[in-house]
C-alpha positions as CSV (number, residue, x, y, z in Angstrom):
1,P,-55.8,-157.2,-75.3
2,P,-57.1,-160.6,-73.9
3,P,-58.5,-160.4,-70.1
4,Q,-55.7,-160.7,-67.4
5,P,-56.1,-163.3,-64.7
6,A,-57.0,-162.0,-61.4
7,P,-53.7,-161.8,-59.2
8,A,-53.7,-164.7,-56.4
9,A,-55.0,-163.0,-52.9
10,P,-52.1,-162.8,-50.5
11,R,-51.7,-165.4,-48.0
12,L,-52.7,-163.8,-44.5
13,E,-49.9,-164.3,-41.8
14,A,-51.0,-164.0,-38.3
15,P,-49.4,-160.8,-36.8
16,R,-47.2,-162.1,-33.9
17,P,-46.7,-160.4,-30.4
18,P,-43.2,-159.3,-29.3
19,G,-41.1,-162.0,-27.8
20,T,-39.6,-165.4,-29.1
21,R,-41.5,-167.1,-31.5
22,C,-43.0,-170.3,-29.8
23,R,-40.7,-173.4,-31.2
24,A,-41.3,-177.1,-30.0
25,E,-37.5,-177.8,-29.8
26,K,-37.4,-174.9,-27.3
27,L,-40.3,-176.2,-25.1
28,Q,-39.2,-180.2,-25.5
29,A,-43.0,-180.7,-26.2
30,P,-43.9,-184.1,-26.7
31,S,-42.8,-185.7,-29.9
32,D,-46.3,-186.7,-30.6
33,F,-47.9,-183.1,-30.5
34,C,-48.6,-181.0,-33.3
35,G,-46.2,-178.3,-33.5
36,S,-43.4,-180.1,-32.2
37,G,-40.5,-181.5,-34.1
38,G,-41.7,-185.1,-34.3
39,K,-45.2,-184.3,-35.7
40,G,-44.9,-181.1,-37.4
41,A,-47.8,-178.5,-38.1
42,C,-50.9,-178.6,-36.3
43,V,-53.1,-178.9,-39.5
44,D,-52.9,-182.0,-41.6
45,R,-52.8,-182.9,-45.3
46,W,-56.4,-182.9,-45.9
47,E,-57.0,-179.6,-43.9
48,T,-53.7,-177.7,-45.8
49,E,-55.3,-179.1,-49.1
50,Y,-58.7,-177.3,-48.5
51,L,-57.2,-174.2,-47.2
52,A,-55.2,-173.8,-50.4
53,S,-58.1,-174.9,-52.6
54,H,-60.3,-172.2,-50.9
55,D,-57.7,-169.5,-50.4
56,G,-59.7,-166.6,-51.8
57,A,-62.7,-167.6,-50.1
58,L,-61.3,-167.8,-46.7
59,Q,-59.3,-164.3,-47.0
60,A,-61.9,-162.3,-45.4
61,G,-62.6,-165.1,-42.5
62,L,-59.0,-165.5,-41.9
63,G,-58.4,-161.6,-41.7
64,A,-60.7,-161.0,-39.1
65,L,-59.5,-164.1,-36.9
66,R,-55.8,-163.3,-37.1
67,R,-56.5,-159.4,-36.8
68,P,-54.6,-158.0,-33.5
69,G,-56.6,-158.3,-30.5
70,C,-58.9,-161.6,-31.8
71,F,-56.6,-164.3,-30.7
72,P,-55.2,-163.9,-27.5
73,H,-51.7,-165.4,-28.4
74,G,-50.1,-167.4,-25.4
75,V,-53.6,-169.1,-24.0
76,G,-54.1,-172.5,-22.8
77,I,-56.9,-174.7,-23.6
78,S,-58.0,-177.8,-22.1
79,T,-60.7,-179.8,-24.0
80,L,-62.1,-182.6,-21.4
81,G,-64.6,-185.3,-21.4
82,Y,-65.9,-188.8,-20.0
83,Y,-65.2,-191.3,-22.6
84,R,-66.8,-191.5,-25.8
85,S,-68.5,-188.3,-25.2
86,G,-67.1,-186.3,-28.3
87,S,-64.0,-185.3,-26.7
88,T,-61.8,-185.9,-29.5
89,L,-64.4,-184.3,-31.7
90,L,-63.8,-181.0,-29.5
91,Y,-60.3,-181.0,-29.9
92,N,-59.9,-181.4,-33.1
93,I,-62.4,-178.2,-33.6
94,V,-60.1,-176.3,-31.2
95,R,-57.3,-177.3,-32.7
96,L,-58.3,-176.5,-36.2
97,W,-59.4,-172.9,-34.9
98,M,-56.4,-172.4,-32.7
99,A,-54.1,-173.3,-35.9
100,L,-55.6,-170.5,-38.2
101,A,-55.2,-168.0,-35.7
102,A,-51.9,-168.9,-34.2
103,N,-50.3,-169.8,-37.8
104,G,-48.2,-172.4,-36.5
105,S,-47.1,-170.8,-32.8
106,M,-49.1,-173.6,-30.9
107,V,-48.7,-177.3,-29.5
108,G,-51.3,-179.5,-28.9
109,G,-52.2,-183.0,-28.1
110,F,-53.7,-185.4,-26.4
111,G,-52.6,-186.4,-23.0
112,C,-52.4,-182.8,-20.7
113,T,-50.0,-184.7,-18.2
114,S,-47.5,-184.8,-20.8
115,L,-47.2,-181.2,-21.8
116,E,-46.0,-180.2,-17.7
117,H,-42.2,-180.1,-18.7
118,A,-43.0,-178.2,-22.0
119,L,-45.3,-175.5,-19.7
120,G,-42.4,-174.8,-17.3
121,R,-40.1,-173.9,-20.4
122,M,-43.0,-171.1,-21.9
123,P,-42.3,-167.6,-21.7
124,K,-43.6,-165.9,-19.2
125,T,-43.1,-162.5,-20.2
126,P,-46.0,-160.2,-21.4
127,G,-44.9,-160.8,-25.0
128,K,-45.4,-164.6,-24.8
129,E,-47.0,-166.5,-27.7
130,C,-47.1,-170.0,-27.4
131,S,-50.7,-171.6,-27.4
132,W,-51.6,-174.8,-26.4
133,V,-54.4,-177.5,-26.5
134,C,-54.5,-180.6,-25.1
135,K,-57.4,-183.3,-24.8
136,D,-57.8,-185.4,-21.5
137,H,-60.7,-187.3,-19.5
138,E,-59.3,-186.1,-16.1
139,F,-59.2,-182.4,-14.7
140,S,-55.2,-182.8,-13.4
141,G,-52.0,-181.2,-14.2
142,P,-51.7,-179.0,-16.9
143,A,-55.3,-179.4,-17.9
144,A,-56.1,-177.4,-14.5
145,Q,-53.7,-174.6,-15.6
146,A,-55.7,-174.0,-18.5
147,Q,-57.0,-170.7,-19.2
148,V,-59.7,-172.1,-21.1
149,V,-61.7,-175.3,-20.2
150,L,-64.0,-176.7,-22.3
151,M,-66.1,-179.9,-22.2
152,S,-67.9,-182.6,-24.2
153,R,-70.9,-184.6,-23.2
154,R,-73.4,-187.0,-24.7
155,A,-76.6,-189.0,-23.8
156,P,-75.1,-191.3,-21.4
157,Y,-77.0,-194.2,-22.9
158,Y,-74.8,-193.9,-26.1
159,S,-71.6,-193.6,-24.4
160,V,-72.5,-196.8,-22.4
161,C,-73.3,-198.6,-25.4
162,S,-70.3,-197.3,-27.4
163,R,-67.9,-198.8,-24.5
164,R,-69.8,-201.8,-25.2
165,I,-69.1,-202.3,-28.6
166,M,-65.6,-201.2,-28.2
167,D,-65.7,-204.4,-26.0
168,V,-64.4,-202.7,-22.6
169,F,-67.3,-204.3,-20.6
170,C,-66.6,-206.9,-17.9
171,Q,-62.7,-206.5,-17.7
172,S,-62.1,-206.9,-14.2
173,P,-63.6,-209.8,-12.2
174,P,-65.1,-208.8,-8.6
175,N,-62.4,-209.0,-5.6
176,R,-59.3,-209.5,-8.0
177,P,-56.2,-209.3,-6.1
178,K,-54.7,-205.3,-6.3
179,E,-51.2,-206.7,-5.9
180,G,-49.5,-209.8,-8.2
181,G,-49.6,-210.6,-11.6
182,V,-53.2,-210.9,-13.8
183,D,-54.6,-214.0,-14.1
184,W,-55.4,-214.0,-17.4
185,V,-57.5,-217.6,-17.4
186,A,-59.8,-216.4,-14.6
187,Q,-60.3,-213.0,-16.1
188,K,-61.2,-214.3,-19.7
189,A,-63.8,-216.9,-17.9
190,W,-64.9,-214.0,-15.8
191,H,-65.4,-211.8,-19.2
192,K,-67.9,-214.4,-20.8
193,K,-69.9,-215.2,-18.0
194,C,-70.6,-211.3,-17.3
195,L,-71.4,-210.9,-20.9
196,E,-73.7,-214.1,-20.9
197,E,-75.7,-213.8,-17.7
198,P,-78.2,-211.1,-17.7
199,E,-77.9,-209.9,-14.0
200,L,-74.3,-209.7,-14.3
201,F,-74.4,-207.8,-17.4
202,K,-77.4,-205.2,-16.0
203,A,-75.1,-204.8,-13.1
204,E,-72.0,-204.2,-15.3
205,T,-74.0,-201.5,-17.2
206,V,-75.1,-199.8,-14.4
207,K,-71.4,-199.7,-13.2
208,Q,-70.1,-198.2,-16.6
209,C,-72.6,-195.3,-16.6
210,R,-72.0,-194.5,-12.8
211,M,-68.3,-194.1,-13.7
212,L,-68.9,-192.0,-16.6
213,M,-71.2,-189.5,-14.7
214,Q,-68.5,-189.7,-12.0
215,M,-65.9,-188.5,-14.5
216,Q,-68.1,-185.6,-15.4
217,A,-69.1,-184.3,-12.2
218,D,-65.3,-184.5,-11.2
219,I,-64.1,-182.4,-13.9
220,Y,-67.1,-179.7,-13.1
221,K,-66.5,-179.7,-9.5
222,S,-62.5,-179.7,-9.8
223,R,-62.8,-176.4,-11.9
224,N,-65.3,-175.0,-9.8
225,R,-63.2,-175.7,-6.7
226,G,-60.2,-173.4,-8.3
227,G,-62.6,-170.8,-9.1
228,G,-63.0,-171.1,-12.7
229,H,-65.8,-172.1,-15.2
230,I,-66.4,-174.7,-18.1
231,A,-66.3,-171.9,-21.0
232,Y,-68.6,-174.4,-23.2
233,D,-70.3,-177.5,-22.7
234,M,-70.7,-179.2,-26.3
235,A,-73.1,-181.9,-26.6
236,L,-72.3,-184.5,-29.1
237,E,-76.3,-184.3,-30.2
238,S,-75.9,-180.8,-30.8
239,W,-73.2,-181.3,-33.1
240,E,-75.1,-183.8,-34.8
241,E,-78.1,-181.6,-35.4
242,D,-76.1,-178.7,-36.4
243,P,-72.4,-178.7,-37.1
244,R,-71.8,-175.2,-38.4
245,R,-73.5,-173.9,-35.0
246,E,-71.2,-175.7,-32.8
247,V,-68.2,-174.8,-34.4
248,Q,-69.3,-171.3,-34.7
């Protein structure tokens, strides 16, 4: 008889600890967070297609990742970093790892403070299984409640250049009143002058760099003051050099 095709490898389901399944409608997570009612699953269409087309090759890895005791169900992870440092890349690496391990029992998204209400509704029993990940640029609110804090960093030169390309230089004229409406004519004039005059542009570049480095220092200091540590600090240059190493 002709050879029969091998049966398809069974799709692995993540073992779930006892307790109520993590459901976004009960948590009232922000609608733009993945895992919530508005956004859906924490893997996108492209990732889903990749998982489906490589199902057999991924079975061993998923089996290890979903083995009881490997992934700490109920963990909260915050991915932080100053502007233009790779914090979105870091968040997406964590989101994908968590989605594979938690198998749908998670929420994640940008803006840790928007998770404040949802965290108050997550189960507090030993059987809790609602995991979450958020991305932010400041260490406050739910970001400070995370059991795991990860950070991104980048050579300041590249972050400052990236902000210049985004046209966020020279946005605030000196001595601008703190109260009252914005004088858009004056702001536009200042923006043009600041970009054109070398000394003003130099001062703005230094200001931008110091602002980014202060953001980084504030996260480190705040985490240390709370008795915690940064579990991993990913340099964007390290990712560019060897993405596989950083993902692992």
